[in-house]
C-alpha positions, 0 to 999 in steps of 0.5 A: 840342732840334729848334729846329724845334719849340721856341719858347722865350720869355725869361720877363722879356721875356714879362712885359715885353710884356704890360702894355705897350699896343698900339694898332691905329693902326699896324695892326702887330704889334710883336712879329712884324711882321705887319700886324694883319687888324682893319678899322676899323669892329671896334675904335676907333683909341684902344683897347688890350689887356692880358693880365690875370688874369681870373676866370671865373664860372659856375653852380658857382663859380669855375673858375679863373684865366683869362687873360682879355682886359681893357681899362682904364676900362670893366668888362663887364656880365657878368663872364665877358666881356672888357671893353675901355676907350678910354682914351688910353694911349698918353699915358699911357705917355709923360706926358712928351712925348707924342709917341706920341699921334697927337692930342697938341697938337691938343687933342682928345687925352683926356690933354690933356682930362684934364690941363685937367680936373684943373687945373680940379678942383684950383683949384676944390677946396680939398682938392686943394690940402691935398694930398689925392689925388683919383682918377679910377678908375671914373667911370661917366659917362665910359663908353661906353655898350655897343653891343648890334649889337656883339660884343665882340671878341678881339684876332686877334693873340693868336688867330693866335698861339695858331694858330702854337704849336699844334704847337710845344713852348713853352719859357719860360725864367727866372732858375733854372727852365725851363717846358717845354710840350709839345703831343705825347705823344711830345714829353712822353715824350722830355723825361721821359727826359731830365729825369726828376726834373722835376715834372709840373705841372697845375692847382694841386699841391702844387709851391708848398708844397713850394718855400716850406715845404720849400725845394725847387728844382726847375731844370726843369718840364713843363707837358702840359696840351697833350698831347691823349692826356691829356684823353680821356675815355670810357665802356668796357664795365666802366668809365670812363677820365679822361685825366691832366689832366682839371680836377676841375670837368670830372671832377664833370661827367662823373660827374654825367651817368654818374650819371644815366644808368647804374643805381644799382649800377654808379655808387656808386664814382662817387658816392662821388667826387662826395661827396668833390669837394664838400667838397675844396676851393674849385674853383680852389684844389683840388689833389690829384696822383695820382702825389704820393701826398700823405697827404691827398689824399682822392680817392686812398683812394677810387681805391684802393678802387674797384681803379682802375688806371692807365694808364702811358707811357714811351719804352720803351712803355706798361703798366698797374699798379693804384692800391691800397694798395700803389701808394699805400705807394709799395712798389718793385714798385707804383710808377712809373718815374722816365721814366713818366708817367700818361696817363689812370685807368681807374675800373671800375663798382661791383658789385651786392653793393658798399658804398662809403663816403668820409669826412673829417675837417678843421678846417673843413667846406670849403676845409680840407685833411684832417686824416684821411680814409678810404675803404671798401669791403665786398662782400658774398656774394649774397643775404647779409650775409657779407663777401666783400672789405674794404678799408680806407684812411686818409689823414693818418695816416702820410706816405702813404696806409695801409691796414688789409690784415691787419684786413681779411683777418680779418673775411672770412667774418663778418656784419654785425653788432656782433660784426663792429665790436667785432672790427674796431674792436680789429683797426684799433687794433692794426694803424694806429699813431701814434707820440707824436711823429708830424708834425701832432700830435694823435694821440689825435684821429687814432686816434679818426677811424680807429674813428669812421669805421669805425663811421659806414661800419658803420651806412651799410652797415646802413641800406642793407641795411636799404632793400634788405632791410626785414625782415632788418634791425632799425631803427637806434636814433636816436641813431645817424641823426645819423652819417648825415647828409650836409653841407649846402652850402647858400650862407651868407647874411648880414644886417646891421641898422642902427638909424635915425637921426635925419634932423636929426642933424647929419652930422659926429654919427657916433652910430647911423651905420654907421662903416666901418672905418678900413683897410677902403678900404685892404684892399679896394684893396691899397693897405694896407701890411704889414711884408712891404712895408715897406723894412728899416731900416739894419742890421736882423737876421733870426731863425729859430727852432728848434723841437723835433722831440719831444714831451716830452724832455730837452735834454742838448746844444745844437750850435751850432758848425756854425750859427755858421760859415754866412755871414751868421750874426751870432748863435744867441741861446738861453735862457741869453742873455735877461736877466732872466726868461724869459718870464712865468713861464706861457710862456718864450721858449725851452725851457731844460731841457725840451722839452713839444710838438713845435715848442716854441721852443729857440733863435733864429739871427740873421742878416742875411737871412732866408733864411740865418738858415733856413738856418743854423737847420737845422744846429743839432743838439740831444740829447733825452732822451725823457720820458714822453709827455703825451697827456691833461689829466688 
């Protein structure tokens, strides 16, 4: 790489720099050697600045974790402003010598005063002498009053560093991974050509899950958040253009403004996107990388139904491809090349006789990945209910989003009535199939959702047609109207009521008094000790279980030879190794001859480390003979 455009930073050194206090007494920047431009009336001599994760609040909730500037010992009056402390952290960083504090030895150093006060408290308070700790955190009486004539100060050094690195590519080197942040599209395309397997990471993605659950290792990450071309938003003649790096919160704000300004018939697809954004997830954990094409990503089916277009770029040039069912199903003729990146997405306006809806079913209404999702669109011939174009897409059914394209083709030309509904349900069930051993289980439940979603779409379109042509369509039955209700996203409220306690009741009598949970304070402060926090015992071993991949099958043979060859493996435990009974009579510890569900534990690999046990568990080979699948309670 060109040294003139790359700024390399050792990741370990970078994080070591963050918590170290930087005082302004010397008016020096310890990293760069340049003099600070701060004047004495801008900052007190003992103030220090730390870079810490800071959550920014707004009307829409939490926008995510930003690197805010936060001090120690004092909290700001408003959560979205930085706050500064005036504790002498120079002395705290080296209590043994106090040489770094210019006031050390004079009796004016705040640390010396604190130590003196601690000694006095220790002498006066018997509880301290009994070994109890008296925390000195968060004492409001020690806070400096806020000066309304002064603005909060953002460290000029950080502003200067940001300006210096604005046009440079930043590289952070870790022990196993390199993180590269280019500043231009040209540099991004060059990096993608050099590292075609490197994932592009912006915001929250599935990379963490891939690493933790699938143990996928990425040596190179590309972080193009500073590429201007990826942040473009514009309203074109036939739709809107959205840059690939636009956050969901930004997309929501843009769509809200467009929906309020444009005619309703043009914004149907945008209203559908807004509806899904409301329940997609909490704003700081929303994810859904278009190129990853996760089956449960809720927005991909809507974009495909809305005929969105992807604008791609590579060192070989630019091109555009439709974001349709073929793209979502990863068909070679509609896929990205390894050296291509998505620059922007074009979402066209809706048509006058077009109806679009999206649905999702999750374990809870908010902040959960959907079990099944869907997007559907129908275009009628002008002034009629005759189907001219129909699109039905489902997510959560297979490893990618699937389309019922054959069913849609057969329904073109039909009227939107109950006869069409019955035929459509039968066609969809015949075309969209799930294996009894499909990943994620809930096979019958998800098959039911296929029909349920289309039935809701049928009612929604019929209701809209009734509103458009009141005399041409009958009213919907009252029992069906609940299917059209939208999720009411009202903030939850709660109230806890306590009984009155007799004022004469002794303080040590707990009856009727609200008692704090024994571990509540430790959980709230992060001091609670969990199993992963404990040091392993001497000779401790770890077990990783091997589970069934079949819904119902007979175990013919278990081959442990490859697993036992793995370094660190001590043994593999099966049902035959358990002394006495294998379970409590209702449920076995290990499956013996037969498995009755996906995930049924068959054996456990015992090793000197959990990572070793997990790797060896993958080497266990099991031969099955499929049996009849049990799908109902009966």
